[in-house]
C-alpha positions in Angstrom: 136.0 -5.8 -26.6 135.7 -8.2 -29.7 136.5 -7.4 -33.1 135.6 -9.9 -36.2 137.0 -8.8 -40.2 135.0 -10.2 -42.8 137.1 -11.4 -44.9 135.3 -14.3 -47.1 134.9 -12.9 -50.5 136.7 -12.6 -53.8 136.3 -9.6 -53.9 136.7 -9.7 -58.3 136.4 -5.9 -59.0 140.0 -5.7 -57.8 140.9 -7.9 -61.3 143.0 -10.7 -59.2 142.8 -13.5 -57.8 143.7 -13.8 -54.6 141.4 -12.8 -51.0 140.4 -9.0 -51.1 142.6 -8.5 -48.1 145.6 -9.4 -48.5 145.6 -6.7 -51.9 149.2 -4.7 -51.3 148.9 -1.4 -50.7 152.4 -0.2 -50.1 155.5 -1.6 -49.3 153.3 -5.2 -49.7 152.0 -4.2 -46.5 148.2 -5.9 -47.0 144.6 -3.7 -46.1 144.4 -6.4 -44.4 148.1 -6.0 -42.4 146.7 -2.6 -41.8 143.3 -3.5 -39.8 145.2 -5.8 -37.9 147.8 -3.4 -36.9 144.8 -1.2 -35.4 143.1 -4.0 -34.3 145.7 -5.4 -32.1 146.9 -1.5 -30.5 143.5 -1.0 -29.1 142.0 -5.0 -28.3 145.2 -7.7 -28.7 145.2 -10.5 -31.5 143.3 -12.4 -28.9 140.6 -10.5 -29.4 140.3 -10.6 -33.3 138.3 -13.0 -35.2 138.4 -13.2 -38.4 135.4 -14.8 -41.0 137.0 -16.6 -43.7 136.0 -18.7 -47.1 137.6 -18.2 -50.7 141.6 -19.8 -50.1 141.3 -19.2 -46.9 144.3 -21.0 -46.7 146.6 -18.2 -47.5 145.1 -15.9 -45.1 145.5 -17.7 -42.1 149.1 -18.5 -43.3 149.0 -14.8 -43.5 148.4 -14.0 -39.8 147.9 -17.2 -37.9 147.6 -15.4 -34.8 144.2 -14.7 -35.4 140.8 -16.7 -34.8 139.2 -17.9 -37.5 135.8 -19.0 -38.4 135.1 -20.7 -41.8 132.1 -19.5 -44.4 132.1 -22.3 -45.6 128.8 -21.4 -47.6 130.7 -18.0 -49.0 130.6 -19.0 -52.5 126.7 -17.6 -52.5 126.3 -16.0 -49.1 127.1 -12.2 -48.8 128.4 -10.3 -45.1 125.0 -11.2 -43.2 126.2 -14.4 -42.4 130.1 -13.8 -42.6 129.3 -11.6 -39.3 126.7 -14.6 -38.4 129.2 -17.5 -38.1 132.0 -15.3 -35.7 128.7 -13.4 -33.4 127.3 -16.9 -32.7 130.7 -17.5 -30.8 130.7 -14.4 -29.0 129.4 -12.5 -26.1 130.8 -9.1 -25.8 130.8 -6.1 -27.5 131.8 -6.1 -31.4 133.2 -3.9 -33.5 133.2 -5.5 -36.7 134.5 -4.6 -40.5 134.5 -5.4 -44.2 138.3 -6.5 -45.0 138.5 -4.3 -47.1 138.4 -1.2 -45.5 141.7 0.7 -45.2 141.3 3.4 -42.7 144.0 5.8 -39.6 144.2 3.9 -36.4 141.9 7.0 -34.7 138.6 6.0 -36.4 138.3 2.8 -33.6 138.7 5.5 -30.9 135.2 6.6 -32.5 133.5 3.9 -32.0 135.1 2.8 -28.9 134.3 6.0 -27.0 130.4 5.6 -28.7 128.2 4.2 -26.2 125.2 2.9 -27.8 125.8 0.0 -31.1 126.7 2.6 -34.0 127.7 3.1 -38.0 130.9 5.2 -38.8 129.7 7.3 -41.3 131.0 9.7 -43.8 128.5 13.1 -44.2 130.3 14.4 -46.5 130.2 11.4 -49.4 126.7 9.5 -50.8 128.3 7.5 -53.9 125.5 5.6 -55.8 126.7 2.4 -54.6 127.4 2.6 -51.2 125.1 2.2 -48.5 123.8 5.0 -47.2 121.8 6.2 -44.5 119.1 8.2 -43.3 117.9 9.2 -39.3 115.3 9.7 -37.5 116.4 12.4 -34.7 120.1 12.0 -34.3 119.8 8.1 -35.0 120.0 5.9 -38.4 116.7 4.4 -39.5 117.1 3.4 -42.9 120.4 1.8 -44.1 120.5 0.2 -47.2 121.9 1.0 -51.2 119.0 2.8 -51.9 117.6 5.2 -48.8 115.9 7.8 -50.0 116.7 10.8 -49.3 120.6 9.6 -47.7 122.7 11.6 -45.2 125.6 10.3 -45.8 127.5 7.0 -46.3 128.4 4.0 -43.8 131.8 3.0 -44.3 132.1 -0.5 -43.5 133.7 -0.3 -40.2 130.7 -0.5 -37.1 129.7 -1.9 -33.2 127.2 -3.7 -31.5 126.9 -3.5 -27.8 126.4 -6.5 -25.6 123.1 -5.5 -24.7 122.2 -5.9 -28.2 124.0 -8.3 -29.3 121.7 -10.9 -29.6 118.8 -9.3 -31.2 121.1 -8.4 -33.9 122.1 -12.5 -34.4 118.5 -12.9 -34.5 118.1 -11.0 -37.5 121.0 -12.4 -39.4 119.6 -15.7 -39.5 116.7 -13.9 -39.9 117.9 -12.0 -43.6 118.2 -13.9 -47.3 121.8 -15.2 -47.4 122.4 -12.4 -49.9 122.0 -10.3 -47.9 124.2 -7.3 -46.6 124.7 -7.0 -43.2 123.2 -4.1 -42.8 119.1 -5.3 -43.7 119.9 -6.9 -40.5 120.3 -3.4 -38.6 117.6 -1.8 -40.4 115.5 -4.6 -39.9 115.6 -3.6 -35.9 116.0 0.2 -36.7 113.3 0.9 -39.1 111.1 -1.5 -36.4 113.0 0.9 -33.4 114.4 -2.1 -31.8 117.8 -0.8 -32.1 119.5 2.5 -31.7 122.5 3.4 -33.7 124.0 6.2 -33.6 125.8 7.3 -37.2 129.5 8.2 -35.8 131.3 10.4 -38.2 134.4 10.3 -39.4 135.0 13.2 -38.4 137.9 14.4 -40.9 139.5 11.4 -40.3 140.5 8.8 -43.7 139.2 5.6 -43.9 138.3 4.0 -47.4 137.1 1.2 -48.9 138.6 -0.5 -51.7 136.6 -1.8 -54.2 138.5 -0.9 -58.0 142.3 0.3 -58.5 141.4 3.9 -58.3 140.6 3.8 -54.3 143.6 1.9 -53.8 145.1 4.6 -55.3 143.5 7.1 -53.3 144.4 5.0 -50.8 148.0 4.9 -51.7 148.3 8.8 -52.2 146.7 9.1 -48.4 149.9 7.4 -47.3 152.7 9.0 -49.3 151.1 12.6 -48.2 151.3 11.3 -43.9 154.6 9.6 -43.8 
């Protein structure tokens, strides 16, 4: 199994000039530090890929042990094309995540233990600006920011099984440059080609850090749990 961290974006909403994954969470430990720590325990550092773009040298210097993929079109593409640049080099089960997600290490087991391709979700939240999903039976059908009657949010950590990888890569190639990777997943689920399981956080903590208030929430969680 491999892991991909999408770390090519600029992260302007946090109001800093550094790549968002290098945002300090607590005691100078960054979002990326936490992600790599958890992934290394499960997969080992040699199985972690990071897609970089904006100020890539800073990220690469912070964790030289990783395998890096450069999305040279980072300024005009979105997460679909960043993920594509990594998956074209992989032939294995893949866990991937946005580079701005803080999570407990236990959430990785939830995906690893799921036998199908899956999205980690939070059934308790449905934010206006978040990626939402709806179901067809027990499987995800629609997955975007504009889902009608959503049942929860996708939190930005997912797994694609090896047998589903070729058609997912094909869809990532087909979508527009500005599309999120969820568009490629949705194309497959709507057509009934991909069985995509929603895996609930089930009380585990996971928070995408888009704004200062998100960062504060993460810091408060760490303070309470330490």
